[in-house]
N, C-alpha and C positions, 0 to 999 in steps of 0.2 A: 414314492410312495405311490401304495397303489389305492382305485380306487375304495374298497373297501376301508380301509383306513381312512380314507378322507371324508367316508361318510358316517364317523365312529361319533361325532358329538350329531346329534338327530335335532332338530325343534320339534317342540309340540305344537299341536295344530292350535289355535287360538281360542278355537273355546270347544267345549266338550262337546262331540258328537249325540246325535238324537235321532238322526235317522239315516238313510242311507246314502253313503258316501262313497265318491270315487278318490281312491287317493293318492297321493302325490308321494315320489320318493323323496328320503331324509327328512321324513317327520314320523311324529309318533302322534299315535291318535287314542284320547281315553274316551273310550266309547260307551256312553248310558243306556242300559235295556230295558230302565225300568218300567218303559210302555210299554215295550214290545220288542220282538227280534229284530237286528238289524243285519244289512249285509253292508261290507266295508269293501268295494272293490279294486282290483291291484289297478294299475297305472295301464294303460293300453300297451304301451312301449317301455322294454326294460333294457337296461344296459348292466354287464356281468358289474358286481359290487354293489347296484343298487339297493338300499336296506329301508323297510318301515317298520314300525313298530306298533304295537299293540295293545290296549291295557283295558278289563274290565272296571271300568269308573264305579261304579255302584257295586260292585258283585253279586250282578245279577244275572251274567251270562247260565248261569245254571236251571234259572227259569226261561229266559230269553233270550236264545242262542246268539253269538255272533258269528255269520257268515262271513266268508272270505271268499269273497267273487274271482273268480281266476282270469278273467277277462282275456281267454284265449290260450294264455299260460301254463304250461303244468305247475303242479304245487307239490312239494316232493315226488317228483316224477311219474306225478298221476295227472290225465287229465279232468277233475274233479275238486269242484270246490271245498273248502277247507270249513268243516263248523265244529264251532269252540262252545262246548256248555259247560267247560268249569270254573265256578265261579274264582274270584279272584286272578283269572290268568292274565298272565303278561307274557308277551312273546314279539322276536322279533324276525323279520324273514328277509333274508338275501336272496337275490338273482344271481344267480350261477351261469344257466347258459339254456337252452332251447329243449335241450334233454331232460334235465332235471329240474327247470323253472327255477321258482322261486322253492327255498328249502329253510325249514325253521333252523331258527339259530338256539333257541332253547327250547327243552321240551317239559 
């Protein structure tokens, strides 16, 4: 069984996220940006197959963006943070390698 397959069942974080947070692989985060923009920082270390999911809890990312902080890893092959400004966005990121870094599993 591959690591990505092992991570297929992702656990939700215990509470809705309302402030900047450093994420842990294998969790899904419901992010509430009603009060302002939030940065969700990727883990500082990652292994191939690590998976994280982010959901716009209150449908307010179009007003107050969710930024995915790269924490020295690439996102979609780029050395830049990912800014999400789509209402009700829900997406996953899987870590592939140091060349491409974290890749979106949905678009």
